N, C-alpha and C positions, 0 to 999 in steps of 0.2 A: 388484852383484857385477860383473867384467870379463870381455869378452867370450873376454879372451883364455886366461882360463881353462878356457873350455869349448870351445874347438877342439880343444885334445889329446885330451880326452875323447872328443868326438866323431868326430875322425876315427880315433880306437881301436876305437871301437865296430863291431860288427856289423852291415853295412849292411842286413840282412833283418829288425833289429828295428825299422825306422823303416817298412819294407812291412808288418812287423804292426802296427802301430802304426795306421798307416792303415787299414787292413782292419779292425780292430777299429773305428774310430771308424765308417767305411762302413759296416758291418752293423748295428752299433746303430743308426746314422742312419736305416737303411731299418727295421730291424727296430721303430722306434718310428713310422713313419707309419700304419700300417691300426691299432695301435690310439689313437692319437690323433683318426683319423678316427670309429675306434668311440664313443671316451667322447664325443667331442662329439656324437653320433647320440643316446646315451643320455640325455645331460643333454636336448637338444634334445625326443627325446620325452616325456620324463619333464615338463617345463611344457608341452608340450602336453595330454599324461593330464591333467595336475592341474587346468590351465583348463577343462577338456571334465567333469570330475566331480572336483570339491572336497571332495567327501564321501571319498572312494578316496585322499585326500591318503598318510598312513603308512602304507597296505599299497604304495602305490606308488615310496615314498622306500624302506622297506624293500626293496624291489625292484632299486630302480635303485642302492641300495649293492653291490647283488650282483652285478650286472651291472658295474660299475665296476671292480670286484676281480678279476672274473676275466679282464675286458677288460686292466688293468694287469697282469695277470699274465705276458700275452705279453711286454710289455717286460722284465721280467726272465729271460724266457727266452731272449730275443733276444740281452741284456748276457753270459749267462752260456755261451753258444755264442760268441758273440763272444769270448770269452777260453780259452775250451777251444782256437778257430780259430788264435789268436793265441800258443798257448803253443806254445814249440820241445819240447816233451817231448811231446806226443800229436800221433801224423801216421801215423794210420791206414792213409795211402798208401805210407809208405814200410816198413811192417810186412805189412800184409795180404795184399803181392801177392810176397811173396819167399818162395822155394822153398828147400830147403836142398842146401848145394852140398857135393858129392861131396869129402872128402878127398883127399889125395895117395896114391897107394898106397905102400907100403912094399916091400920090395925080396922080401920073402919074403911073397909074397902067392902061394898056391895056385893061383888060377886067374885068369884076365882079367874070370871074370864077378861076381867078389867084391868087392862095394863095399861100404866103410862112408860112412853119413851122417852128417853133423856138426850 
């Protein structure tokens, strides 16, 4: 593919799209550091536990997979939150703080205290 084809597409794109992609990448990357450490810790402790008590291997292994699944769920939460944050449709800061604006008064308004809110 020729780069000359991509340049007009990149120039026509919204510049905030690139920032959203960077935010998603950084957020997902930072969200995986903790679970990565946690998974390493879980498997290290499982190896240590099995070497101390080999007869408990099956029970330790079943507990290991439960801990692994719960720890890895955090990675998926970080990814989903990153997608939500990078979405242009979901902006709570743009809608939650806005108050209704008064409509323009018409010439037939009876008193100055009568306001209609939109």
